[in-house]
C-alpha positions in Angstrom: 0.3 0.3 0.0 1.7 3.4 -0.7 2.4 5.9 1.8 0.4 9.3 1.7 2.8 12.6 0.2 5.2 13.0 3.3 6.2 16.7 3.4 9.7 17.1 4.0 8.5 20.6 5.7 5.0 22.3 6.3 3.8 25.6 6.4 2.5 27.5 10.0 -1.0 26.5 9.3 -0.2 22.6 8.8 2.0 22.8 11.9 -0.5 24.7 14.4 -3.1 21.8 13.2 -1.2 19.5 13.8 0.1 20.1 17.4 -3.3 21.3 18.1 -2.6 25.2 18.6 -2.8 28.3 16.3 -0.8 29.9 14.2 -0.8 33.0 16.8 0.4 31.2 19.5 3.3 29.7 17.3 4.2 33.4 16.5 4.1 34.2 20.0 6.6 31.3 20.8 8.9 32.4 18.2 8.6 36.4 19.7 9.2 35.0 23.3 12.3 33.0 21.7 10.8 29.8 22.8 10.3 28.6 19.7 13.2 29.3 16.7 11.8 30.6 13.7 12.6 28.8 10.9 13.9 29.6 7.7 10.9 31.0 4.6 10.6 29.5 1.6 10.9 31.0 -2.0 7.3 32.5 -1.2 8.5 33.8 2.0 6.5 32.1 4.4 7.6 29.5 7.4 8.5 26.2 6.7 8.8 24.0 9.7 10.8 21.0 9.8 11.0 17.6 11.7 12.6 19.2 14.8 10.5 22.0 14.9 7.7 20.2 15.3 9.0 18.2 18.0 9.9 21.3 19.9 6.4 22.5 19.3 4.9 19.0 20.7 6.7 19.4 23.7 5.9 23.2 24.4 2.0 22.4 23.5 2.2 19.1 26.4 4.0 21.0 29.1 1.7 24.4 28.3 -1.2 21.8 28.8 -0.2 20.3 31.8 -0.1 24.3 33.0 3.5 24.6 32.9 4.5 28.4 32.4 6.0 29.5 29.3 8.7 31.0 31.1 9.3 28.1 33.3 9.4 26.1 29.6 11.9 28.3 28.0 14.0 27.9 31.4 14.0 24.3 31.1 14.8 24.2 27.4 17.2 26.6 28.1 18.8 24.7 31.2 18.6 27.4 34.0 16.1 25.7 35.9 15.3 22.5 37.0 11.8 20.7 35.9 11.4 20.1 39.7 11.2 23.7 40.3 8.8 24.1 37.6 6.8 21.4 39.1 7.2 22.6 42.7 5.6 26.3 41.4 2.8 24.2 39.3 2.0 22.2 42.2 1.6 25.2 44.5 -0.2 26.8 42.1 -2.5 23.9 41.2 -3.3 23.7 44.8 -4.1 27.3 45.3 -6.7 26.9 42.4 -8.1 23.8 43.6 -8.6 25.5 47.3 -10.2 28.4 45.0 -12.7 26.4 43.2 -13.6 24.8 46.7 -14.3 27.9 48.2 -16.6 28.8 45.3 -18.4 25.2 45.7 -19.5 25.9 49.0 -20.4 29.6 48.2 -23.0 28.1 45.5 -24.1 25.4 47.7 -24.6 27.8 50.9 -26.5 30.4 48.2 -28.7 27.3 47.1 -29.5 26.8 50.8 -30.3 29.9 52.0 -32.0 30.9 49.1 -31.1 34.6 49.2 -28.1 36.9 48.3 -27.5 36.5 52.6 -25.8 32.9 51.3 -23.0 34.8 49.6 -22.0 36.3 52.7 -19.5 34.3 54.7 -20.5 31.0 56.8 -20.0 33.0 60.1 -22.8 35.4 59.0 -25.2 33.2 56.8 -24.8 30.4 60.0 -25.7 33.5 62.6 -28.9 35.0 60.5 -30.4 31.9 58.7 -33.0 31.4 61.1 -34.6 34.4 60.8 -38.2 33.9 58.9 -38.1 35.0 55.3 -38.4 38.7 55.0 -37.1 39.8 58.3 -33.8 40.6 56.7 -34.2 43.6 54.1 -32.3 44.1 51.1 -30.8 47.4 53.0 -29.8 45.6 55.9 -27.6 42.5 53.4 -26.2 45.7 52.0 -24.7 46.9 55.1 -23.6 43.4 56.4 -21.8 43.2 52.8 -20.3 46.3 53.4 -19.7 45.6 56.7 -17.6 42.3 56.1 -15.4 43.5 53.7 -14.3 46.2 55.7 -14.0 44.4 58.9 -13.8 40.8 58.0 -16.7 38.2 58.6 -16.3 38.4 62.8 -17.2 42.6 62.1 -20.0 41.3 60.3 -21.2 38.3 62.4 -21.0 41.4 65.4 -23.2 43.2 63.5 -26.2 40.5 62.9 -26.6 40.6 66.3 -28.1 44.2 65.6 -30.5 43.0 62.8 -31.6 39.4 64.7 -32.8 42.5 67.2 -34.6 44.4 64.8 -36.3 41.3 63.4 -37.5 40.4 67.2 -38.4 43.8 68.2 -41.2 45.4 65.7 -40.5 48.9 68.0 -37.0 49.2 67.6 -37.8 47.9 63.9 -40.2 51.1 63.9 -37.6 53.9 65.3 -34.9 52.7 63.3 -36.8 53.2 60.0 -37.9 56.6 61.4 -34.4 57.5 62.3 -33.3 56.3 58.7 -35.7 58.4 57.0 -34.6 61.3 59.3 -30.9 60.7 58.2 -31.7 60.6 54.3 -33.2 64.2 54.6 -29.9 65.1 56.0 -29.4 66.7 52.4 -27.3 69.7 50.8 -30.4 72.0 51.5 -29.1 71.9 55.4 -26.8 73.4 56.7 -24.0 71.3 59.2 -25.1 73.7 61.5 -28.5 73.2 62.3 -29.8 72.1 65.6 -32.1 69.6 64.4 -28.8 67.8 63.5 -27.9 67.4 67.3 -31.5 66.6 68.2 -31.1 64.0 65.8 -27.4 62.5 66.6 -28.7 62.1 70.5 -32.1 60.1 69.1 -29.7 57.9 67.5 -27.5 57.3 70.4 -30.7 56.5 72.3 -31.9 54.0 70.0 -28.5 52.4 69.5 -28.2 51.8 73.5 -31.8 50.3 73.3 -30.5 48.0 70.7 -27.2 47.3 72.8 -29.3 46.6 75.8 -31.5 44.3 73.8 -28.7 42.3 72.5 -27.6 42.1 76.2 -30.8 40.6 77.3 -31.3 38.0 74.4 -28.0 36.4 75.1 -26.7 37.0 71.8 -23.3 38.1 73.2 -22.9 35.1 74.6 -23.3 33.6 71.3 -20.9 36.1 70.1 -18.4 35.4 72.8 -17.9 31.7 71.6 -17.4 33.3 68.0 -14.9 35.5 69.2 -13.1 32.9 71.4 -13.0 30.7 67.8 -11.3 33.6 66.1 -8.6 32.1 64.6 -10.4 29.3 63.0 -12.2 31.9 60.7 -9.2 33.7 60.1 -8.7 32.3 56.3 -11.9 32.8 55.2 -11.1 36.5 54.0 -9.8 36.8 50.0 -6.5 38.0 50.3 -7.8 41.1 48.5 -10.0 42.0 51.6 -6.9 42.6 53.7 -6.4 46.3 53.9 -6.4 48.2 57.1 -10.0 49.3 58.4 -9.4 52.9 57.1 -8.0 52.3 54.1 -10.9 50.6 53.3 -13.5 53.5 54.8 -11.7 55.8 52.5 -12.2 53.6 49.7 -16.1 53.2 50.2 -17.9 56.0 48.9 -21.1 57.4 50.3 -23.0 60.3 49.0 -23.4 62.5 52.6 -24.0 66.0 52.3 -22.0 68.5 54.8 -25.0 68.2 57.1 -25.1 64.1 57.0 -21.3 64.3 57.6 -21.7 66.6 60.9 -24.0 64.4 62.2 -22.5 61.0 61.9 -19.3 63.1 63.3 -21.9 64.2 66.6 -23.1 60.8 66.9 -19.6 59.6 67.4 -18.6 62.2 69.7 -21.6 61.3 71.7 -21.1 57.8 71.8 -17.1 58.6 72.8 -18.7 61.0 75.5 -21.0 58.2 76.6 -18.3 55.6 76.7 -16.2 57.8 79.0 -19.1 58.2 81.7 -19.3 54.3 82.3 -22.3 54.0 80.4 -22.8 50.9 78.4 -21.1 50.4 75.0 -23.2 50.5 72.1 -21.8 48.1 70.0 -24.6 48.2 67.8 -23.3 51.8 66.0 
């Protein structure tokens, strides 16, 4: 049986098709010195021979295994041992595997919880999963999301106490809604020196103190202390991107606050600080 015509050299398209890659990738290998550029034929096109194809096939096998082009180049040059490359690859694959497992866990939590709450850390999700449907509002979830980004899962788990109390105390929820509406009215039409700011700040402090007292009576603090004792167990729940200082994180989160609203927030902090120095209960919920 006669053999089909066997070429002595092939064009880049045929070389790419045989190696399972693309002409663009081969040109990139030429550009970075990974594959020597072969001589061109009379038509000024590259022609690839047996040795070129062997090199190209090994490049593709190594790349398919996940070895970086830099490491492949170093291995061919003999400047780096294949063991060093494989050690780096194994570390990278382990990191990717951990990321995939974290994603699967997040998807399972989201499916189980049935709301965006499942996208928060397990620490926060577990603390709030017993709330009745609708008790946790969209704005509450937004607040927890921001808090978790700035203060981490434990910070958001601490803040979750306030939403548990609000869900179980209609009078406190009503006061929270009233204050939130009044705060939204502190727009650019109001002067930062308006006396209503001082009055509203005092009302907010009273409300937060009442919330803190309700949390203490509910026994939520004891449950929180258990979480705090296990802080090290949750230290790795934060993504690397979340590890910035609190002040840096706060400085990167925009709020469209008017000068009057900024002054109000300052007065709330000042009033709480003053109350704390006087020995009053620490309103953790603020």
